[in-house]
C-alpha positions as CSV (number, residue, x, y, z in Angstrom):
1,M,4.0,83.8,-139.0
2,S,5.4,86.9,-140.7
3,F,5.0,90.3,-139.2
4,R,2.5,91.4,-141.9
5,K,0.4,88.3,-141.3
6,Q,0.5,88.8,-137.6
7,V,-0.8,92.4,-137.9
8,T,-3.4,91.4,-140.5
9,S,-4.6,88.5,-138.4
10,S,-4.6,90.7,-135.2
11,A,-6.6,93.4,-137.0
12,A,-9.1,90.8,-138.2
13,W,-9.7,89.4,-134.7
14,V,-9.9,92.8,-133.0
15,G,-12.2,93.9,-135.8
16,L,-14.4,90.9,-135.4
17,S,-14.5,91.1,-131.6
18,T,-15.2,94.8,-131.6
19,A,-17.8,94.6,-134.3
20,I,-19.7,91.8,-132.5
21,I,-19.6,93.7,-129.2
22,K,-20.6,97.0,-130.8
23,V,-23.5,95.5,-132.8
24,L,-24.7,93.8,-129.6
25,S,-24.4,97.0,-127.7
26,F,-26.2,98.9,-130.5
27,I,-29.1,96.4,-130.5
28,T,-29.2,96.2,-126.7
29,I,-29.0,99.8,-125.8
30,T,-30.1,101.7,-128.9
31,L,-32.8,99.5,-130.2
32,V,-34.2,97.7,-127.1
33,L,-33.3,99.5,-123.8
34,A,-33.9,103.0,-125.3
35,Q,-37.5,102.0,-125.8
36,V,-37.9,100.7,-122.3
37,L,-35.8,103.0,-120.1
38,N,-36.0,106.7,-119.6
39,P,-33.3,109.2,-120.8
40,S,-32.6,110.0,-117.1
41,D,-31.6,106.3,-116.6
42,F,-28.9,106.6,-119.3
43,G,-27.9,109.9,-117.9
44,L,-27.3,108.5,-114.4
45,V,-25.2,105.6,-115.7
46,G,-23.3,108.1,-117.8
47,M,-22.5,110.2,-114.8
48,A,-21.3,107.1,-112.9
49,W,-19.0,106.0,-115.7
50,L,-17.7,109.5,-116.0
51,A,-16.6,109.4,-112.4
52,I,-15.2,105.9,-112.6
53,N,-13.2,106.5,-115.7
54,A,-11.7,109.7,-114.1
55,F,-10.5,107.7,-111.1
56,D,-9.3,104.8,-113.3
57,F,-6.3,106.9,-114.5
58,L,-5.0,106.9,-111.0
59,R,-5.5,103.2,-110.8
60,E,-3.7,102.3,-114.0
61,L,-0.8,104.8,-114.0
62,G,0.1,103.9,-117.6
63,V,1.8,100.6,-116.6
64,T,0.0,98.6,-119.3
65,A,1.2,100.9,-122.0
66,A,4.7,100.7,-120.5
67,L,4.4,96.9,-120.5
68,V,3.6,96.9,-124.2
69,Y,6.4,99.3,-125.1
70,R,9.0,97.5,-123.0
71,Q,11.2,95.1,-125.1
72,G,13.8,92.9,-123.3
73,E,14.6,89.9,-121.3
74,D,12.9,91.1,-118.1
75,E,9.4,91.1,-119.6
76,D,8.1,88.5,-117.2
77,V,9.3,90.4,-114.2
78,A,7.7,93.6,-115.6
79,A,4.4,91.8,-116.0
80,D,4.6,90.7,-112.4
81,V,5.4,94.2,-111.3
82,A,2.4,95.5,-113.3
83,Y,0.1,92.9,-111.8
84,I,1.0,93.8,-108.2
85,A,0.8,97.5,-108.9
86,L,-2.7,97.2,-110.4
87,A,-3.9,95.1,-107.6
88,V,-2.8,97.5,-104.9
89,T,-4.0,100.7,-106.7
90,S,-7.3,99.2,-107.6
91,V,-8.2,98.6,-103.9
92,I,-7.1,102.1,-103.0
93,I,-9.0,103.8,-105.8
94,Y,-12.2,101.8,-105.1
95,I,-12.1,102.9,-101.5
96,L,-11.7,106.5,-102.7
97,V,-14.7,106.2,-105.1
98,F,-16.9,104.6,-102.4
99,T,-16.1,107.4,-100.0
100,T,-16.5,110.3,-102.4
101,A,-19.7,109.0,-104.1
102,P,-22.1,111.2,-102.2
103,Y,-20.1,114.3,-103.1
104,I,-20.1,113.3,-106.8
105,E,-23.9,113.0,-106.7
106,R,-24.1,116.5,-105.3
107,F,-22.0,117.8,-108.1
108,F,-24.5,116.8,-110.8
109,S,-28.0,118.2,-111.3
110,D,-31.0,115.9,-111.1
111,S,-28.9,112.9,-110.0
112,Q,-30.8,111.2,-107.2
113,G,-29.6,107.6,-106.7
114,L,-26.2,108.2,-108.3
115,T,-24.3,107.2,-105.1
116,Q,-25.6,103.6,-105.0
117,I,-25.1,103.2,-108.8
118,L,-21.5,104.6,-108.6
119,R,-20.5,102.3,-105.7
120,V,-21.7,99.2,-107.5
121,L,-20.4,100.1,-110.9
122,A,-17.0,101.0,-109.4
123,L,-16.6,97.3,-108.5
124,T,-15.6,96.9,-112.1
125,M,-12.2,98.5,-111.3
126,L,-11.4,95.7,-108.8
127,I,-12.6,93.1,-111.2
128,N,-10.7,94.5,-114.2
129,A,-7.5,94.4,-112.3
130,V,-7.7,90.6,-112.2
131,G,-7.4,90.2,-116.0
132,Q,-5.8,93.4,-117.2
133,V,-2.2,92.1,-117.4
134,P,-3.1,88.9,-119.3
135,Y,-5.0,91.0,-121.8
136,T,-2.1,93.4,-122.2
137,L,0.4,90.5,-122.8
138,M,-1.9,89.1,-125.4
139,A,-2.0,92.5,-127.1
140,K,1.7,92.9,-126.9
141,N,2.3,89.5,-128.6
142,L,-0.5,90.2,-131.1
143,D,-2.4,87.2,-129.8
144,F,-5.8,88.7,-130.5
145,R,-7.5,85.5,-131.3
146,N,-7.4,84.3,-127.7
147,K,-8.1,87.8,-126.5
148,A,-11.3,88.1,-128.6
149,V,-13.1,84.9,-127.4
150,P,-13.7,85.9,-123.7
151,E,-14.5,89.5,-124.8
152,I,-17.2,88.3,-127.2
153,M,-18.6,85.8,-124.6
154,A,-18.8,88.6,-122.0
155,G,-20.4,91.0,-124.5
156,V,-23.2,88.5,-125.3
157,S,-23.8,87.9,-121.6
158,N,-24.0,91.7,-121.0
159,S,-26.7,92.0,-123.5
160,I,-28.7,89.1,-122.3
161,V,-28.6,90.2,-118.6
162,A,-29.3,93.9,-119.4
163,I,-32.3,93.1,-121.6
164,T,-33.8,90.6,-119.2
165,L,-33.5,93.0,-116.2
166,A,-35.0,95.9,-118.2
167,L,-38.0,93.9,-119.4
168,T,-38.6,92.7,-115.8
169,G,-38.8,96.2,-114.4
170,F,-35.3,96.8,-112.9
171,G,-35.0,100.2,-114.6
172,V,-31.5,101.8,-114.4
173,W,-30.1,98.7,-112.6
174,A,-30.6,96.7,-115.9
175,L,-27.7,98.7,-117.3
176,V,-25.6,98.3,-114.1
177,G,-26.2,94.5,-114.0
178,G,-25.2,94.1,-117.6
179,Y,-21.9,95.9,-117.1
180,I,-21.0,94.0,-113.9
181,T,-21.7,90.7,-115.7
182,D,-19.5,91.7,-118.6
183,S,-16.6,92.6,-116.3
184,I,-16.8,89.4,-114.2
185,L,-16.9,87.1,-117.2
186,R,-14.3,88.9,-119.3
187,N,-11.7,88.9,-116.5
188,S,-12.3,85.3,-115.3
189,L,-12.5,83.7,-118.8
190,V,-9.2,85.3,-119.9
191,W,-7.3,82.9,-117.6
192,L,-8.6,79.9,-119.7
193,F,-6.8,81.4,-122.8
194,T,-3.4,82.4,-121.4
195,T,-0.5,80.4,-120.1
196,W,0.9,83.4,-118.1
197,R,0.6,83.2,-114.4
198,P,1.6,86.0,-111.9
199,R,4.5,85.5,-109.5
200,W,4.6,87.7,-106.5
201,R,7.9,89.6,-107.1
202,F,8.3,93.4,-107.2
203,Q,11.4,95.2,-108.4
204,R,11.5,98.9,-107.7
205,T,13.9,99.6,-110.6
206,I,11.6,98.1,-113.2
207,W,8.6,99.8,-111.6
208,R,10.4,103.2,-111.7
209,E,11.3,102.7,-115.4
210,M,7.7,101.7,-116.3
211,F,6.3,104.6,-114.3
212,D,8.7,107.1,-116.1
213,Y,7.3,106.0,-119.4
214,G,3.7,105.5,-118.2
215,K,3.4,109.0,-116.6
216,H,3.6,110.6,-120.1
217,V,1.0,108.3,-121.4
218,V,-1.2,109.0,-118.4
219,S,-0.8,112.7,-118.7
220,S,-1.9,112.7,-122.3
221,R,-4.8,110.2,-121.5
222,V,-6.0,112.4,-118.6
223,L,-6.1,115.4,-120.9
224,I,-7.8,113.3,-123.7
225,F,-10.3,112.0,-121.1
226,G,-11.0,115.6,-120.0
227,I,-11.6,116.6,-123.6
228,T,-13.9,113.7,-124.4
229,N,-15.8,113.8,-121.1
230,I,-15.9,117.4,-120.0
231,D,-18.9,117.8,-122.2
232,D,-20.7,115.0,-120.3
233,A,-19.7,116.5,-117.0
234,M,-20.9,120.0,-117.9
235,I,-24.2,118.8,-119.4
236,G,-24.8,116.7,-116.3
237,R,-23.9,119.6,-114.0
238,V,-25.9,122.3,-115.9
239,L,-28.7,120.5,-117.7
240,G,-29.2,117.3,-115.6
241,S,-29.6,113.6,-116.2
242,S,-32.3,113.8,-118.9
243,A,-30.3,116.1,-121.2
244,L,-27.2,113.9,-120.6
245,G,-29.3,110.9,-121.6
246,F,-30.2,112.5,-124.9
247,Y,-26.6,113.4,-125.4
248,T,-25.5,109.9,-124.6
249,L,-27.8,108.4,-127.2
250,A,-26.6,110.9,-129.8
251,Y,-23.0,110.0,-129.0
252,R,-23.7,106.2,-129.3
253,L,-25.5,106.6,-132.6
254,S,-22.8,108.8,-134.1
255,N,-19.6,107.4,-132.8
256,L,-19.8,103.8,-133.8
257,P,-16.9,104.2,-136.4
258,A,-14.8,106.2,-133.9
259,T,-15.1,103.8,-131.0
260,H,-14.7,100.8,-133.2
261,M,-11.6,102.1,-135.1
262,T,-10.0,103.7,-132.0
263,K,-10.1,100.4,-130.2
264,L,-8.9,98.4,-133.2
265,V,-6.1,100.7,-134.0
266,S,-4.9,101.3,-130.5
267,N,-5.0,97.6,-129.6
268,V,-3.2,96.4,-132.7
269,M,-1.1,99.2,-134.2
270,F,0.7,100.4,-131.0
271,P,2.1,96.9,-130.3
272,A,2.9,96.5,-134.0
273,F,4.6,99.9,-134.4
274,S,6.6,99.2,-131.2
275,K,8.0,96.1,-132.8
276,I,9.3,98.1,-135.8
277,Q,9.9,101.4,-134.1
278,K,13.3,101.9,-135.8
279,D,12.1,101.3,-139.4
280,R,10.6,104.7,-140.3
281,E,9.8,103.9,-143.9
282,R,8.0,100.7,-142.9
283,I,6.0,102.6,-140.3
284,R,5.0,105.3,-142.8
285,R,3.8,102.8,-145.3
286,I,1.7,100.8,-142.8
287,F,0.4,104.1,-141.3
288,F,-1.1,105.4,-144.5
289,Q,-2.5,102.0,-145.5
290,T,-4.3,101.9,-142.1
291,I,-5.6,105.4,-142.7
292,H,-6.9,104.3,-146.1
293,A,-8.6,101.2,-144.7
294,I,-10.2,103.1,-141.8
295,G,-11.6,105.7,-144.2
296,L,-13.2,103.0,-146.4
297,L,-15.2,101.8,-143.5
298,A,-15.8,105.0,-141.4
299,A,-16.9,107.1,-144.4
300,P,-20.1,105.2,-145.3
301,I,-21.1,104.7,-141.7
302,S,-20.6,108.4,-140.9
303,I,-22.4,109.6,-144.0
304,A,-25.3,107.2,-143.4
305,T,-25.7,108.5,-139.8
306,I,-25.9,112.1,-141.0
307,V,-28.3,111.5,-143.9
308,L,-30.5,108.6,-142.7
309,G,-30.1,109.0,-139.0
310,P,-32.6,111.8,-138.3
311,T,-35.5,110.0,-140.0
312,F,-34.5,106.8,-138.2
313,V,-34.5,108.4,-134.7
314,H,-37.8,110.1,-135.3
315,E,-39.7,107.2,-136.7
316,Y,-38.2,104.3,-134.6
317,Y,-38.5,106.1,-131.2
318,L,-41.8,107.7,-132.2
319,G,-40.5,111.2,-131.3
320,R,-39.3,110.3,-127.8
321,W,-35.6,111.0,-128.6
322,D,-35.9,113.8,-131.2
323,E,-33.8,116.1,-129.0
324,A,-30.8,113.9,-129.8
325,I,-31.1,114.3,-133.6
326,V,-29.1,117.5,-134.4
327,A,-26.5,116.7,-131.8
328,M,-26.1,113.2,-133.4
329,Q,-25.3,114.8,-136.8
330,W,-22.6,117.1,-135.4
331,L,-21.1,114.4,-133.3
332,T,-20.8,112.2,-136.4
333,V,-18.4,114.8,-137.8
334,Y,-16.5,114.6,-134.5
335,G,-16.5,110.8,-134.6
336,F,-15.2,110.6,-138.2
337,A,-12.3,112.9,-137.4
338,R,-11.5,110.9,-134.3
339,A,-11.6,107.6,-136.2
340,I,-9.1,108.8,-138.8
341,A,-6.8,110.3,-136.2
342,A,-6.8,107.1,-134.1
343,N,-3.7,105.9,-135.9
344,M,-1.6,108.9,-134.9
345,G,-1.4,108.4,-131.1
346,P,0.1,104.9,-131.5
347,I,2.8,106.4,-133.8
348,M,3.8,108.9,-131.2
349,R,3.9,106.4,-128.4
350,A,5.7,103.7,-130.4
351,M,8.4,106.1,-131.5
352,G,9.0,107.2,-127.9
353,K,7.3,110.5,-128.0
354,P,4.3,110.1,-125.6
355,Q,4.9,113.6,-124.3
356,W,3.8,115.0,-127.7
357,L,0.4,113.5,-127.1
358,S,0.3,115.5,-123.8
359,T,1.1,118.7,-125.6
360,L,-1.5,118.0,-128.3
361,A,-4.1,117.1,-125.7
362,L,-3.5,120.2,-123.6
363,W,-4.6,122.6,-126.3
364,R,-7.7,120.6,-126.9
365,F,-8.6,120.6,-123.3
366,T,-7.9,124.3,-122.9
367,T,-10.1,125.0,-125.9
368,M,-13.0,122.9,-124.6
369,V,-12.7,124.5,-121.1
370,L,-12.9,128.0,-122.6
371,F,-15.8,127.5,-124.9
372,L,-17.9,124.7,-123.4
373,Y,-20.0,126.7,-121.0
374,P,-20.8,129.4,-123.6
375,A,-21.8,126.6,-126.0
376,I,-24.2,125.1,-123.5
377,L,-25.8,128.5,-122.9
378,W,-26.0,129.0,-126.7
379,K,-27.6,125.8,-127.9
380,G,-27.6,123.2,-125.1
381,I,-26.4,119.8,-126.2
382,V,-26.4,121.0,-129.9
383,G,-23.9,123.7,-129.0
384,V,-21.7,121.2,-127.3
385,S,-21.8,118.9,-130.3
386,I,-20.8,121.7,-132.7
387,L,-17.9,122.7,-130.5
388,S,-16.7,119.0,-130.3
389,A,-16.9,118.7,-134.1
390,V,-14.9,121.9,-134.7
391,V,-12.2,121.0,-132.2
392,A,-11.9,117.4,-133.6
393,V,-11.4,118.7,-137.1
394,V,-8.7,121.2,-136.1
395,D,-7.1,118.6,-133.9
396,F,-6.9,116.2,-136.8
397,G,-4.9,118.8,-138.8
398,I,-2.5,119.4,-136.0
399,A,-2.0,115.7,-135.2
400,A,-1.4,115.0,-138.9
401,W,1.3,117.7,-139.0
402,I,3.1,116.2,-135.9
403,T,2.8,112.7,-137.3
404,N,4.3,113.8,-140.6
405,R,7.3,115.2,-138.8
406,L,7.9,111.8,-137.1
407,I,7.5,109.5,-140.2
408,G,7.7,111.9,-143.2
409,G,4.9,112.7,-145.6
410,G,2.3,115.4,-146.3
411,Y,-1.4,116.2,-146.4
412,T,-2.0,115.1,-150.0
413,P,-2.2,111.3,-149.1
414,Y,-5.1,112.0,-146.7
415,A,-7.2,113.7,-149.4
416,R,-6.3,111.0,-151.9
417,M,-7.3,108.2,-149.6
418,L,-10.4,109.7,-147.9
419,G,-11.9,111.8,-150.7
420,P,-13.2,109.1,-153.0
421,A,-14.8,107.1,-150.1
422,L,-16.5,110.2,-148.7
423,A,-17.9,111.2,-152.2
424,A,-19.1,107.6,-152.9
425,A,-20.7,107.4,-149.5
426,A,-22.5,110.8,-149.9
427,L,-23.9,109.8,-153.3
428,S,-25.0,106.4,-152.1
429,A,-26.6,107.8,-149.0
430,S,-28.5,110.4,-150.9
431,I,-30.0,107.9,-153.3
432,A,-30.9,105.6,-150.3
433,W,-32.6,108.5,-148.5
434,L,-34.8,109.3,-151.6
435,T,-36.0,105.6,-151.6
436,L,-37.2,105.7,-147.9
437,P,-40.8,106.5,-148.6
438,Y,-41.2,103.8,-151.3
439,W,-40.3,100.7,-149.2
440,P,-43.0,98.4,-147.7
441,S,-43.3,99.1,-144.0
442,P,-44.9,96.3,-142.0
443,H,-42.5,97.4,-139.2
444,R,-41.1,100.9,-138.8
445,L,-37.5,99.6,-138.8
446,L,-37.8,97.8,-142.2
447,P,-37.5,100.8,-144.5
448,F,-34.3,101.8,-142.9
449,L,-32.8,98.4,-143.1
450,L,-33.7,98.2,-146.8
451,S,-32.3,101.7,-147.5
452,G,-29.2,100.9,-145.6
453,V,-28.6,97.7,-147.6
454,L,-29.2,99.7,-150.8
455,M,-26.7,102.3,-149.7
456,M,-24.0,99.8,-148.8
457,A,-24.5,98.0,-152.1
458,L,-24.2,101.2,-154.1
459,Y,-21.1,102.2,-152.1
460,A,-19.5,98.8,-152.5
461,G,-20.1,98.8,-156.3
462,V,-18.5,102.2,-156.7
463,M,-15.5,101.5,-154.5
464,W,-15.0,98.1,-156.1
465,R,-14.4,99.8,-159.4
466,A,-12.5,102.7,-158.0
467,D,-10.3,101.5,-155.2
468,S,-7.8,98.6,-155.3
469,L,-7.5,98.4,-151.5
470,F,-11.2,98.0,-151.2
471,R,-11.1,95.1,-153.6
472,Q,-8.2,93.5,-151.7
473,L,-9.9,93.9,-148.3
474,S,-13.2,92.6,-149.6
475,L,-11.7,89.5,-151.1
476,S,-9.6,88.9,-147.9
477,A,-12.7,89.3,-145.7
478,L,-14.7,86.9,-148.0
479,H,-11.8,84.4,-147.9
480,R,-11.6,84.5,-144.1
481,L,-15.4,84.1,-143.8
482,L,-15.5,81.1,-146.1
483,S,-12.5,79.5,-144.3
484,Y,-14.2,79.3,-140.9
């Protein structure tokens, strides 16, 4: 299979897997569990994940990124080294989480019961270590078809378990049970789809080389984690679990394109760019094509969230989650900028400049630290959302400048590729919003579904005439759909 077909096929499978999982998550959490559980339940689980993800950097140490980047005859040995390292660090970090859980609970406001939740959810670190290297090797070899199947099966099981537990009165433990089920299935089923098996051999030289590369990746990821999670930490610390629950729902509703695109791009494009890291012209062409494709999908989702989202949240949740509405709109701006910028990190890592990511992340983290507490005092979760949006937009401009230095190019292509999609999405969403009062409404969700379908039809019609890549991608998706 040619390199282009490999990348296209990989993107299709990652896109399919991520889309299914995100849709299931949206239905499970946003449409079902948010009506059954309290905002504080989501806040407690959000606090637990915040702590777990912070510790997870110490567990992973960037070895998976180093494994993808490493090209050579000793790849099998490097995989074994990574597997052993992850197994050892996972046990150590879980013990650390278990021990410090009571102190983490004391850090947050209104967080009773967090210790038990944290100790159970942290088991996912041990479970994930079992399957992390096979998943990484699949990504490195662009074998995303086999990678997608266990992920989808685990995602379906997560939804079934979480909904069942919630409807039978388990409260916050419904969320915990779903996540544990997902982790167990995802990391056990992967072994049915890979031929690689670990061998117990550890070479210090290879470990040192991987760590030397991985430490730069980790440093940038730690800073990025701080940027993307310090808001949760401060909201939980200052305002408590209920406010964090509102903020969590706002983030989930607004960042679908960001989380979807970031996963797709980082999983596919970093391995792809690593394989052609010496061909600058080829990287530049693929980079801008990817930006264009991301914009075609992210623009209508983001605009629809800003225009149609407020009425949806108010009507569907009967006013229970209204505190999340304005934050959701501002976080959508943040999410769109993040989705478009998702392609820039893989460029820097693939071209051997992971330290530039650290520098870029440092200014973002510093800015958030300086202004976050004043933003909370100013407007609560809305102030935090405004700050996140402004920082994300400025960050996009800086990251684009750095990327242009690596691969050549300017700012004009971004406007040319994103402008028409944003304009078409804004026009389509405005028309769809005007039709909301006129749809039949036997169920309060139906008008939004019909207006959403109308918006997407209008957007597709405009872009079909105006954008050749949109036509190409649409025909390719239709062909793949009919071929299965």
